[in-house]
N, C-alpha and C positions, 0 to 999 in steps of 0.2 A: 084540254091542253097548257093554259099557264099554270094546274096543278100537278101536272108531267115534268113541265117544262120544268117551277121549285122545289121538285122531287130528285131531277135529273142531278139541277145545280148545286142542292146542298152538301150531299158528302164536298166533294174541291171545295169551299170553304169551308166548309166543317177541317180537310187537309189542312190546305193551310194553313188556320188557322191556327192547326196545331204543331205544323211545320216552327210554325211564328212563335210559340210557348216553347216550344221546344229549344229552337235556336238564342231565344232570349234569356231562358232561364240555364244555356248552358254557359255564357258570353257573361251571367249575374252570380251561380256560384262556384265559375273557374275564378272566375277574379277577384271574387271574395278567400278562395282560396290560396291564390296565391301573395296577396295581402296578410295574410294569418301565418305565411310562412315567410315571407319580408323582414317582418318582424324580425323572428326567427334568425335570420337566416343571418345575422353577423356572426353570435351565438357559436350557432354549425361550420361557418366558414374557421373563426376562429380554432372550435374543436379540430378541425381536421390537419387547418397548416401551420399553426401558433399551441403555444402550453396549454395544460393546463391550467395554471397563474393563471396567465392572459384570460383562459373561455369565460373567469372565474372573478375576474377582477371586472372582465367587461357587465358580466351579465350582473354582480354585483351591480356599479354602477348604473346598469338603464335602468334597474328595478328603479330605484331612488327616484333618478334622476323625471322621471311619465311619470311619477304617481299625480303629480300640479296637474297634468293632460291628462290623465287620464280617469281625474274625477269630471272632469271639463267634458273628458268625452264618454265615459258609458251614460252621462242624463243624455247628453245631445242624441247619440243613438238611437232613440226611444221617442226619442220631441222631433225633432227637427226633418224625418222624413215624410209622416201623414201629412205637419204644415206643411211643406216644397208642395207634396201631392198634390192639395185643397185647389194650388193655386195651378196647378197643369195648366188651365184653358186659362192664363192671363200671363202670361212667359214677364211682362216688363214687373209684372207684380213680384211676381217668382223669383228676379235676377235682385230687385232691391233690395228685399227679406232677404236671399243670401247674403251679398256683402253687408249689411245690418248688420246679422250674426257675425256675419266675420272681421269684420271692423271690432266691432263691440266686442268677441274674446279675446282678438288680438291685444285689446288693450285691456286686457286683465294676464291671459297669458304671458306676454312678452316681456312685465314686467316680473314678473314672478321666477319666468324664466334664469334670468338675464341678473335675479338676484341672488340664485341659487347658484350658479356661476361663479357669482363674486365671493360669497360669501360661505365657498363651498368647503376652506378653512380650517371655520372658526366651526365647521359643522362637522363635518367628522373628528378631531380633533374632541368635539364635547361627547360623542358620542363613540363613536365608537374605538376601537381600541391601537394602534399604530401599527399594527399590521394591516392595516386597509390606507395607511394612506397612501401607497400607490393608487391608489383609483380618484383621488381626487384631484388630477387633470380630467383624467376620464370622468369625472365626476360634471363637469364641469363644461369639458367640449356638447357632452351629452347631453347637458341643460339649454345651451344653443342647439342644437340642435331640435330641439324641443318649441325655440321658440317659431322657430316655419310650423313645426308639428301638430300644432295644435290646428292645423286647419283643413287635414286630413276627414273629420270624422265629415263634417259640412258638408264639403266636399262632395265627398261619396255619398252622401242622404239623397244631396239633389243632382247626379247624375240617375240616381236610383231612382228619384220621386222622373227623372224627363226620359227614364224608359229610355237610355242612352246607355244600354247594357254593354254592348259593341268600344266605347267610347273609356268606359270606365275600366274593359279591358287589359284595349292597347295601353292606358296607363300604365296598369299596377303591371303588366307584361312585360316592358320596355322599363320601368324599374327596378327588376325586376334584373333581368339581365346585364343594365349595368351594373348594379351594387357587385350581382354575380364577378369582374370581374376586376369590379375597383374592390372590394372586400377581400379578396382573394388574393389582386398582390398586395394590396398595403398588406394584410396578415404577415404575407411571406418575409415582408424585408422589413415593417415596423407594427407587428405583432397589436396587437388593443388600442393604444391610442391610434397607429393609422386608419383602423377600423371606423374606428371616431369620426377622423375630418372627413372621414372619406361618407359615413350618411350623416354627416353636419352639411356636407355640399351637397352631396344626390337631393338628400327633400329641399334645401333651404333652394335648391334649384327648379324640381320636380315640383314643386303643389306653389308657386306664380302661375307653369304654364298651366295646370292641375286646374286652376281654377280661372285662367281667359280663354280658356276649352269651352268653365261652364256659362260666363255669360259673352260666347261667340252668337253673333245676332241679333244682339242687341245692342242700340245706340249706346255706349257707353265708350268713355276715353281707352282708348286700345291702354295707354299706360296703369287704369283703374286696377289692373291686376297683378302689379309690384307697387301702387302704392297704397294696397290695401294692408302688404308686409313691411313695407319704408316706413310708414306713420307710425307706426310705434315702436318700432325697432329708433326711431329717430326723437324720441320723447324718451324712451324707459335705459339706451346706451349710456350717453352723461351719466346719470342719478345711478346707473349701475356699477359707472366708473368711478362715481368717488365713494359710494358705500364701498366698493373695493382700498380705495386710497384711504379712510376712513381704519379702515381691520389695518390693514400694514402698519398704521400709527399707536394703534389699540394693541397690534401684537406683541410688544415687552412687555403687558401686561400681565398674561399666561391666562388661567382661564379665566379672570373677573375681564380679563378683553372679551380676552370667545362672546361671556355673557354678554356681556355689552354691543357688542357688533350684529347678534342673534335676536336679541329683543330689546334692543335700542334702537340701533341707525341698519338694523332689516327692517319690520317694522314703517317706520319712519321714511324713508327712501318708498316706500313702495305705495305708500299714501302720497308723497312728493310724483310718485310718478300718473300717481289718478290723477288728482289736481293740474299738475300738468296738458294732463288733455281736456281741459277745460279753453285751453290757449289751442293749442296742434288740430284739436280733431271736437270742436261745438257740440257735433249736433251726435258725439259718440258720449259724449260727459253728458248730455243727457237722461244716457236710458244707466249712466254709472253713477249718477247724481247721486238716489236712493245705498246704492251697497257705500258708498266715498262717507256718506252720512252718516251710514251704521259703521263703520269704521272707524270714525271720529269720535262716536262716543263711549264705542268701545275702548281708544284710547285713553 
């Protein structure tokens, strides 16, 4: 009888398992497709509502601004999810590892992206022809956006490792709907710069919310999701502002001033931002210290 009962129940268990797998695959795959479209959405919206020139300028500025974070994200995607997955049965350790990753990457990514924004003018002046000067402000705004976007890869990796595919999907779908509306209005009235500002605002709001979803259910301060962004910004923003001021003093010196800004002010400001982490985030600096030492030796 027990054998008959086992045979009778096995198909229903298998059916439920298949349904669960199909459901999880649907949400995981759809969320990833939505994210891929979301990355390209500003260019698509601009192509429809604005001019070819505005679309081309945005695509050019976005490609440049995303290089630093893109390099970090390409490495993280292959490494983080297996690590988070191995900690799936230890939720508190998993969340602690996630927050540590976010804090460490933020302490590197935020200074880099804010210095990109601050020194955009000498960068373009040295490397590109004057016809691309119209993309300088776009590059600066999109670099500021990257100061939030760095958290995307680890956040998506954790949600997948937690098997919270529906949450992953809802986050991406909500961001997509809001972006379509905001980008369409901005592109129609303000062109590429309007879309860039909207992108910075939407990711600047959306990513702290996504991080808070990741750490929900664990006994951490409710402001932790905001602090992981606020701490590197408070550290790096004043230094980036001083770098911008320094560039304006150097601007009258032409090419020499641009070279000093990029190869003197920029690296010194980056090292200062990393060293400042020792006081603003001591635990993060312990992870960064080997990197800072290597950079100082090269200088």
